[in-house]
N, C-alpha and C positions, 0 to 999 in steps of 0.2 A: 861581712855584710856590706854591700856597696849601695850607693844611691845614685841614680842617673836622673838627669833633667831632660825632658822632651817637650817639644812645642809642635805647632801646626806644620812646621818645616819637616817633621819626621813622619808625615803622612805616608802610609803604605810601606814603611820601612820595617825590616826585621829587627826585633829587640831581643837580645839574649840576656837572661837573668839567671841567677842561681838561687836555690831555696834560701829564703830569708832576705834576699835583696829587695830593694824598693826602687820603683821608677816614679818620679813626680812629673805629671803632665800639666803644663801651664798653657791655658788657652784664653785668648782675649774675648771678653764678654761685656755687653752693654745691657745690664738688667733693666734699666729704665725703659728700654724698648720692648720689654717682655721676652726677649730672647735669652735662653739659658742653655748651657751645655749639659747633656746627660750622657752617662756611660753605660754601655751594655757589653758584658763579657760573654763570648761564645766559646764555652769550654770552662775548665775548672783549674787552670794552672795559676791564675792570679786572682786576688780579691781586691776589688776597687773600693776606695774610700774617698768621699768628697772631702777635700781638705779646705774647702771654703772659698770665699771671694775676697779679693784684696782690691780696694779702690786704687786709682792711679797713685803711684808712689813717687813719681818724679817731681811732682809739684809740692810746694810747702803745704802743710795742713790748712784746709779751708780755702785754698786757692784754685782747686780743680773745678772746672765748669760742672754745673749740675747735670747729671746724666752721663758724665764722661765714662769711657770704657775703663774697665779694670781687668783683673786676671782671675779666672776660675782655675783652681788647682784640684787635681785628683791624684791620689797616691795609689799605686798599684803594688801590692805586696805579693811577691812570688810565694805561692803556697805549696805547689806540688810539681814535680817534673812533668813535662808534657808541652803540648802546643795549644795555643788558643788565640783568637782574635779579639781585640778590644776596639769597639766602635764608639766614637764620640760624635754626637749629633747636636748641632746648634739650631734651636727653633723655639717656638712658643709652645709650652707644654700642653696648653689647652687646644691647640690646633692639631688634632690627631689625623693621621692619614695623609698629611702633606709631606713633601720632600723637605729635608732640612735645608736651612740657609747655607750651611757649610757642614762638612763632616771630615773626620780624621779617623783613619783605620791603622791600627798597629798590629803586626803579626808578632806574637810573643812566644819565645821558646824558653822554657825553664829547664835547665839541666844541671 
């Protein structure tokens, strides 16, 4: 079982996993602005899990500016062989019907 780390730089890339593998997707988020990443899986080859938000880690504790960006992480567990797309959208969850501020799309193949 392997673990891969992915970021926004992997947008529109093909990701190959094997059953039991995990991909961790790390995306920059500034929750103080109301923007949050959400994940939608189109298919059933992976199961997404919100792995949480980590505040800025480069600064010593207590020295990060209020409202500074941190990292939202999602774990994608390869569940079954097949192909699926995983779409991450950054936006305010209460603003339905609007285009996302940013989006990331991963094409996942589990074999």
